[in-house]
Each structure stands twice: as structure tokens, then as C-alpha cells.
C-alpha positions as CSV (number, residue, x, y, z in Angstrom):
1,X,56.0,43.1,62.2
2,X,55.1,46.8,62.2
3,X,56.9,49.3,64.3
4,X,55.3,52.7,64.2
5,X,56.8,56.0,65.4
6,X,54.3,58.7,66.0
7,X,55.0,62.4,66.8
8,X,52.7,65.0,68.4
9,X,53.0,68.3,70.1
10,X,51.2,69.0,73.4
11,X,49.7,72.2,74.6
12,X,52.3,73.5,77.0
13,X,49.7,73.9,79.7
14,X,48.7,70.1,79.4
15,X,52.1,68.4,79.5
16,X,51.5,67.4,83.2
17,X,47.9,66.3,82.5
18,X,49.3,64.1,79.7
19,X,51.9,62.5,81.8
20,X,49.6,62.1,84.8
21,X,46.9,60.5,82.6
22,X,49.3,58.0,81.2
23,X,50.6,57.3,84.8
24,X,47.1,56.4,85.6
25,X,46.2,54.3,82.6
26,X,42.8,52.6,82.8
27,X,43.3,48.6,83.0
28,X,40.5,48.2,80.5
29,X,42.4,50.2,77.9
30,X,45.4,48.0,78.4
31,X,43.3,44.9,77.7
32,X,41.8,46.5,74.5
33,X,45.3,47.5,73.2
34,X,46.6,43.9,73.9
35,X,43.6,42.2,72.4
36,X,43.8,44.5,69.3
37,X,47.4,43.3,68.6
38,X,49.5,45.9,70.2
39,X,52.6,44.2,71.4
40,X,54.7,47.0,72.8
41,X,54.3,50.7,73.1
42,X,56.7,53.3,74.4
43,X,56.0,57.0,75.1
44,X,58.8,59.6,75.3
45,X,58.5,63.4,75.9
46,X,60.8,66.3,75.4
47,X,59.2,69.6,76.5
48,X,56.0,69.6,74.4
49,X,57.1,67.0,71.8
50,X,55.7,63.4,72.3
51,X,57.3,60.4,70.6
52,X,55.2,57.2,70.6
53,X,56.6,54.0,69.4
54,X,54.3,51.0,68.8
55,X,55.0,47.5,67.7
56,X,52.2,45.3,66.3
57,X,52.0,42.5,63.8
58,X,49.8,44.7,61.6
59,X,49.4,48.3,62.8
60,X,46.4,49.1,60.7
61,X,44.4,46.1,61.8
62,X,45.3,46.7,65.3
63,X,44.3,50.3,65.2
64,X,41.0,49.4,63.5
65,X,40.2,46.9,66.2
66,X,41.1,49.4,69.0
67,X,39.0,52.2,67.3
68,X,35.9,49.9,67.7
69,X,36.1,50.2,71.5
70,X,34.3,53.0,73.3
71,X,37.0,53.0,75.9
72,X,39.8,53.5,73.4
73,X,37.9,56.3,71.7
74,X,37.1,58.0,74.9
75,X,40.8,57.8,75.9
76,X,41.8,59.2,72.5
77,X,39.2,62.1,72.8
78,X,40.7,63.1,76.1
79,X,44.3,63.1,74.9
80,X,43.3,64.8,71.5
81,X,42.2,67.9,73.5
82,X,45.7,68.4,74.8
83,X,47.4,68.1,71.3
84,X,48.1,71.1,69.2
85,X,48.6,71.3,65.4
86,X,52.1,72.6,64.8
87,X,52.1,73.4,61.0
88,X,55.3,75.3,61.2
89,X,57.3,72.5,62.7
90,X,55.5,69.5,61.1
91,X,54.4,71.1,57.7
92,X,51.0,69.7,58.2
93,X,47.8,70.4,60.1
94,X,47.6,66.7,61.2
95,X,48.1,66.2,65.0
96,X,49.1,62.5,64.9
97,X,52.1,62.0,62.6
98,X,53.3,58.6,61.6
99,X,56.9,58.6,60.5
100,X,58.2,56.7,57.7
101,X,61.0,54.2,58.6
102,X,64.2,54.4,56.6
103,X,66.5,52.0,58.4
104,X,66.2,49.1,60.8
105,X,69.1,47.1,62.4
106,X,67.1,43.9,62.4
107,X,67.1,44.1,58.5
108,X,70.8,42.9,58.7
109,X,72.3,39.6,59.8
110,X,75.0,39.4,62.4
111,X,77.6,39.9,59.8
112,X,76.3,43.2,58.6
113,X,74.6,41.9,55.4
114,X,70.9,42.7,54.5
115,X,68.8,39.7,55.1
């Protein structure tokens, strides 16, 4: 099971657009995401910082399947216009940053030992 945490920074003038867009998610996008293998997805926002947490059996496969869809690519193109590269903060010009996991509670049994 893959759990991916992605960070991005929005242009300040587009924060409301981003939130409104996600509050009106296209039903066909939801179907594409589920059919591609996305099990759960959560989006959190703090000022202009967006944190996306996604759960899939295999993230790379799920993303590749979603990217074959015109609807997914159209959605992503709209959102991408609202994201800014923040090289000072992230130390890269990339706009979608996937964080590397370092610890997971579910790696341990009930007694606190590594499974």
C-alpha cells in the first residue's frame, strides 16, 4: 500500500479558486481516480501551502492510469496554473513535490515492535 504526501504552493491570488474548484469536483474525475486505483485522498491547506495525502495500492500505476484520461489532464492543467514554484522554500523548481516517508505507525504491532 502506498501513501503519498505531496506539497505545493499556490499563488496567493488563486487560493480561493483552488478551494472552490475542489468544492465542485467533477463527478467524472472522481470515477477516473477510483478506477485508476486511488483509494483515499485528503487535501489540507495552510495559507498558500497545500498538502495532499493519497492512498493507493501502487501510486505509480494509479497515476499512470489517471494520466491517460483527458478529464484528469484537463483538471491538472487548470490546477497547475494556480501553483507557483517556490525554490527558496522547497529547494527545487518542481511544483508537485512528493515527500519521502520516514515513519509509519502501521509498521509496528500493538506491543510496539516492528512487524
